Structure formats: structure tokens, C-alpha cells
Steps between C-alpha positions, in 0.01 A plus 500: 500500500599848420391808689470864386396789684310809388662775710232736614626589843257382761291346226782276371371153391656185360437320173561120551587318159532132475321166435269317748523768752356451859223751535462424868853582596541783260180683559484458879694817598292708254142425595419760761146428641290188525292532189611426137289546192636298213386648168546267198328411182313206354808370312764529772284414806450134420877457440660688790247643750485190738893518538492855615179474706637195694839679550335816642247310714797315655627837611171520706352756264132526395484471117214609276518500113367704207516320175454733199454401127802489303608772254592858432142572404402452870734759629237757571308674776216238513751203562710702745184548711476124538825513691364771729170287529725205610698707759178652647308159510800340678505783762861584421648790672793746464781248585395244235709407214401465133700237314500504126542160342499529134635708213508873438126551494451336837809681640372834368147457642585339834774772550249770422235350721760480780596864456122609529350264749471691835748743335777243471575156628804269450577339171698200373580405139528135387534533125423195292579629156842604349365844420394574865819343639727730288282808506158568640548336842802723582476881568160557642304609194131367527178595336228413267406580132245755385321468153693820396843383607710232665607538865342829533360448854742369762735562787864445596491224756835317577472127613646363810674224311500357143531114467600408145493110459624385187343160515155665465594597155472137402123545457531829307384486138755559232346824392514641850851397553586690166315803639717496804811496286393827349562676832819314541623623157392853605748514791785401255399772246445770737820457715718198452652406176689215669162351607397535138792293398418244757140493377612441143729209618220342714162592343426156352566331843284767672215423255562130570445586874846427653414568860854612595531744217148631581596561849811691376276704257264576794788592729667734264163665395403548866834644587454769225149566617594522869777740441283734291209484732730580804634803313154626382210324680212732372626535148617854512791432262701181426227259578316607181770322309337180600210596257715423202246369229208564739355817355466337156416174660224640723335650185510161340350326800238760549391511140494110464298461818667406833627141486471455132865561472697415824680797656842352419400453130395849470821626680700298253366663197504836683878454563544435117309822438720689757810359333379574157434873598850513666648379172310746306632784721848375425573376857543136431596318167298281279701217626411581860127505400526157330678372810212622719250334273689168486524452881125576532413266224720229657298539818191404286355853512335705256703781331199646315140577610186483303391813301373766743380829359770763573251738669384240737862393577596854577188559708590212723863627524373839609338339803833361617613576854834627367317801345595808704379857434338370190820362353555146424832358629636181338775262618740465207838330439814702480679170447417151582524475876451876549150654496394854570164662571441789257237739360735584217382290217356574163122418483518391140781266555303355794203448272723325243640270767146403609378433152820315398439227764140424417403190304 
């Protein structure tokens, strides 16, 4: 097992990464009160709920559960309310813990519920998908979608602990594994060319689910995220770099309908668009752009999206959270392994980059 810490002063917390981790031993120091609400979904609960429920009950805690339907399209206020219903019906109070057992949707919703319930209770992340292990479970961003934009309603709520068990990836569908690899590739492109070289050497084995290499990819990804979050928790500056591919990607997701394209798939094509625009601006070479497309393709991810009317695409981009004072800011590549956040880009070139990567 490897352990990383997100250094946030008094709110510092560990990320445990390994296979067949012991939830009873690892979670014991981080469950404050007597009440634990496990939030999961209809896919993950039959596989893993019993293991965690038994482990936590062995710590003399009272466990209740809230099982939501599976999918991005349920990440809304209606289903968020089901978590509040469960907490209230169980009679839980302010020293309870909400434990998210699932992927990014469950983590975002359970985390947001824990931030709101009685104005804030304890929160634990047990991510069961590669995407949530490398990205969404770390750093405290929680929330739900709105018909007009993704993740528009939410809160910063840091967990007490993150438990990333590689053995739980065994049941993850191939498409979901690839979606997680999109966020892994993102860390390499935005800040670590050596990691990009490592991914180029090991991508086939990662797609084939080599558990040791996946653990290494999760560790390296979380190390990048933990460092950035420690420097800029509320995204006033550097943390925005983690949105590489996300402004374009969120537009794709929102237009297609939440859950039609997985978040990681949309981010993959979004990163191609960002690299394409960077190339059109003369920042990276054509060769760099091809290298970006190749590593994304090797992860079994899309490098083009369906035809989306440009006006619709731009309208969704305008709803992005990185819009400040009416100005869209984009994360672009100065070079592979070095991203910048900028408002200085040519709108016409951006339109070309969007249209060039639609099929």
C-alpha cells in the first residue's frame, strides 16, 4: 500500500492506494461519530456494499445506506434529495459520516450532501472507478449538474480520507477504465512530460488492467492533484489547470445529454481540441498534436465528437465556471507537459479547432 497526503493544514488527509485494502483498519481513525451513511449505486452496491458495511459495523458504528440509480443523468437535485431523506429518516445528527462508495457521480453527490446536511458533516471517499480514484475523489469538489451546465451547483468539501482499492477495478467495464485513463493522460499533458513518456511505454498494459501499473498511474496522478490542491484549494489560480480539456468536454457532455458520453470520453476529445488550438496558435507543433491524439487513441478514447452546431457548442462553453468578468479562459498547452490558463486566444482559431475535431 502507498499513502499520499493532501496537505491542507489542520484538514490534511491521506489517500491510501493499494489492492485488497482493509477498510476496518484504515477507516477506524477517520470515523468520528457513531453514525455512518453509505451512499452507493445499484451497480456498485451488490458488489462491494456488504464488505464496507460489515467492516464499519465491526467498529461499533450504526450503518444506514442510500442506494441511488447509476449514471450521470441522475446527478441532479431530485436524487440529491434522496440522500437527505435517508439521513433524516435514519435520525442522523451532526457528528455522522457520509461515506461515498462508487464512482465520480456518487462521490460528487454524497460529498455535496455531506457539505449541506446540518451545514456540514464528515465525509469519506471510497472511489471504485479509475476516474474517481485519480481525480474526482481528491480535492473536495462536490456538486450536481443543472440542465444548463455541468457541476453548476456544488460546494468544496474535503474528505477525511480517500481509500483507493485497485482490486475494485476488476469489475469496472472497459469503457469506464478508458474514461479514467483520460484524466491520467491529462496530468501528463498539463504538467509532467516524463509521465507522458511513461504512459506511452505502458498504455497497452494499463488498458489490459495490469494492477501494479494502474496503482502507479493512480499514485502519480494523485500526487499531482494533491500538490496542486494544497497550493490552490478553491481554484483561484493554479488549480484551474486541472480543467485541461474540460471546457470543451463539458460542452460535449451537456449537448449530448449527461451520461450519453462519459465524462472521461468528453474530456479526451476536449484535450484534443485544446491541443489543436494550441497548435494553431503556434505554441506546440503538429507532431505534438499527433502525439497527443495517439496516446488518447491508444487509451481507447475518442479523438473526435459528433457534429454539434457551433452556436450550441459556444453557448455551453459560455456557461463554464472558468468564465470570469464575461471572459472565457481556456487551459492550453505551451508545450507537452506544460499547460497555462489564458484568455488570450483567437476566437476564430478556437472555432476552427472545435470544427476540425467533429465527425
